[in-house]
C-alpha positions in Angstrom: -70.8 2.7 81.6 -69.5 1.3 84.9 -71.7 1.8 88.0 -69.4 4.3 89.7 -69.0 6.5 86.7 -72.7 6.4 85.9 -73.6 7.3 89.5 -71.2 10.3 89.5 -72.6 11.5 86.1 -76.2 11.2 87.1 -75.4 12.7 90.5 -74.2 15.9 88.8 -77.5 16.0 86.8 -79.6 15.8 90.0 -77.5 18.5 91.7 -77.8 20.8 88.8 -81.5 20.4 88.6 -81.9 21.0 92.3 -79.7 24.1 92.1 -81.7 25.5 89.2 -85.1 24.8 90.8 -83.9 26.3 94.1 -82.7 29.5 92.3 -86.0 29.8 90.5 -87.8 29.8 93.8 -85.5 32.2 95.5 -83.8 29.6 97.6 -80.2 28.3 98.0 -79.2 24.9 96.7 -77.8 24.0 100.1 -81.4 24.4 101.6 -82.3 21.2 99.9 -81.0 17.7 100.8 -81.4 14.8 98.5 -81.9 11.3 99.9 -81.2 8.2 97.9 -83.8 5.4 98.4 -81.6 2.4 99.0 -84.2 -0.2 98.1 -83.3 0.4 94.4 -79.6 -0.4 94.9 -77.8 -3.6 95.4 -74.9 -3.8 97.9 -72.2 -3.1 95.2 -74.2 -0.1 94.1 -74.6 1.1 97.7 -70.8 1.0 98.0 -70.6 3.1 94.8 -73.0 5.6 96.3 -70.6 6.0 99.3 -67.6 6.4 97.0 -69.5 9.1 95.0 -70.1 11.2 98.2 -73.7 10.4 98.9 -74.4 11.1 102.5 -78.1 10.4 103.1 -79.8 7.1 102.5 -83.5 6.2 103.2 -84.8 2.7 103.7 -88.4 1.4 103.3 -88.2 -1.8 105.3 -86.9 -2.3 108.9 -85.2 -5.6 108.1 -83.4 -4.2 105.1 -82.4 -1.1 107.2 -80.7 -3.3 109.8 -79.0 -5.5 107.3 -77.6 -2.7 105.1 -76.6 -0.5 108.1 -74.6 -3.2 109.6 -72.7 -3.6 106.3 -72.2 0.2 106.0 -72.2 1.3 109.6 -70.5 4.7 109.2 -70.9 5.5 105.5 -74.3 7.2 105.6 -76.9 9.1 107.6 -79.9 6.9 107.6 -83.6 7.9 107.4 -86.7 5.6 107.5 -89.0 6.4 104.6 -91.4 3.5 104.4 -94.7 2.7 106.1 -93.8 1.9 109.7 -95.8 -0.7 111.6 -96.0 -0.2 115.4 -94.6 -3.7 116.1 -91.5 -2.8 114.0 -90.9 0.6 115.7 -88.3 -0.8 118.1 -86.1 -2.0 115.3 -85.3 1.5 114.0 -84.7 3.2 117.4 -81.1 4.4 117.5 -80.6 3.6 113.8 -82.1 6.5 112.0 -82.0 10.3 112.5 -85.4 10.9 111.0 -88.6 9.0 110.4 -90.6 10.3 107.4 -93.7 8.3 107.8 -95.5 8.9 111.1 -99.2 8.6 110.3 -101.1 7.7 113.6 -101.3 8.8 117.2 -100.7 5.2 118.2 -97.4 5.2 116.3 -96.4 8.4 118.0 -97.1 6.7 121.4 -95.2 3.6 120.4 -92.1 5.6 119.3 -92.2 7.6 122.5 -92.2 4.3 124.5 -89.3 3.0 122.4 -87.3 6.2 122.0 -83.8 6.2 123.4 -82.4 9.0 125.5 -82.5 12.2 123.4 -85.8 11.2 121.7 -86.6 10.7 118.0 -87.2 13.2 115.2 -90.1 12.5 112.8 -92.1 13.9 110.0 -95.9 13.6 109.9 -96.9 12.0 106.6 -99.9 13.6 104.9 -101.9 12.0 102.2 -102.5 15.3 100.2 -103.7 13.6 97.0 -106.3 11.5 98.9 -105.3 8.3 97.0 -106.4 5.2 98.8 -103.1 3.5 97.9 -101.1 6.1 99.7 -100.3 6.2 103.4 -100.6 9.3 105.5 -103.2 11.3 107.4 -105.7 13.8 106.1 -105.2 17.5 106.7 -107.9 17.4 109.4 -105.8 14.9 111.4 -102.5 16.8 111.4 -103.2 18.7 114.6 -104.0 15.5 116.5 -100.6 14.0 115.7 -98.8 17.2 116.6 -100.7 17.3 119.9 -99.8 13.6 120.5 -96.1 14.3 119.8 -96.1 17.4 122.1 -97.5 15.2 124.8 -94.5 12.9 124.8 -92.3 15.4 126.6 -89.7 15.7 123.9 -89.4 12.0 123.2 -91.0 12.5 119.7 -90.2 15.7 118.0 -91.9 16.7 114.8 -89.5 18.3 112.3 -92.1 18.9 109.6 -94.2 17.0 107.0 -93.9 14.5 104.1 -96.1 13.4 101.3 -95.9 11.2 98.2 -97.5 12.6 95.0 -99.2 10.5 92.3 -97.0 9.2 89.5 -97.8 11.2 86.4 -96.2 11.9 83.1 -96.0 15.6 83.6 -94.6 16.7 87.0 -96.6 20.0 86.7 -99.7 17.9 87.2 -98.8 17.2 90.8 -97.4 20.7 91.7 -100.7 21.2 93.6 -99.7 18.4 96.0 -96.5 20.0 97.0 -98.1 23.5 97.2 -100.8 22.1 99.5 -98.3 20.4 101.9 -96.4 23.7 102.1 -99.7 25.5 102.8 -100.6 23.0 105.6 -97.2 23.5 107.2 -97.4 27.3 106.9 -100.9 27.3 108.5 -100.0 25.3 111.6 -96.4 26.5 112.0 -97.0 29.7 113.9 -99.1 28.0 116.6 -96.7 25.1 117.0 -93.4 27.1 116.9 -92.8 26.9 120.7 -92.8 23.1 120.4 -91.7 22.2 116.9 -90.0 24.3 114.2 -91.7 22.3 111.4 -89.0 23.4 108.9 -88.7 20.2 106.9 -90.8 19.3 103.9 -90.0 15.9 102.5 -91.6 15.7 99.0 -90.7 15.0 95.5 -89.1 11.9 93.9 -87.1 11.1 90.8 -89.7 12.1 88.4 -91.0 15.3 90.0 -88.3 16.5 92.5 -87.6 19.7 90.6 -91.2 20.9 90.9 -91.2 19.9 94.6 -88.1 22.0 95.2 -89.8 25.0 93.5 -92.7 24.5 96.0 -90.4 24.4 99.1 -89.1 20.9 99.5 -86.2 20.6 101.9 -85.6 16.8 101.3 -86.2 15.1 98.0 -86.0 11.3 97.4 -84.1 10.0 94.5 -84.8 6.4 93.4 -83.3 4.8 90.3 -82.3 8.1 88.8 -78.6 7.6 89.7 -78.3 4.2 87.9 -80.4 4.8 84.9 -79.1 6.3 81.7 -80.6 9.7 80.9 -83.3 9.4 78.3 
């Protein structure tokens, strides 16, 4: 099947699964956005994503973000979803609407220094599973990052939280990760409401996004699912 046709076909599958998962959890499908991770797609395929009506792309590397965005300047809304080094922070300023991977007070401070007029919106990345291979802060560090962001005077605004679950054969085995992130958000939300709404939960990928939606995800990341034939 040609790339454009396959993407459209797989896109419908993803939308249907999100709709079903949202309905099962008493939510509306439009409450969930899906982001396509652009690192899995070559330039021709990225063009096909635009043709298929994909609006939101996420990039893992700053150099790739700059290169791809310059080739598709108005085709997508861009988010940064990879680990962000402080020395690279200046490269994403003005290029993305949301950073999913803020995981240190020093990074908050660097973004505040680099932020353009109007500030930047970010998600605090939490390592819920505790895996050493995963980036993110522990639950006990969340408040410190919120305090640091609040201290920037609006230059860094926290929209919510993100996490990456372990890769497992049965998505139900990582439901606890998504439930825990939602619980963390719900616990701190009331106290931080005057500063941040904390409405966003970025969690769930190609293999487990339906479970994540059932647990409250507002953004899910889709990798190769749009270019792989269904099994």
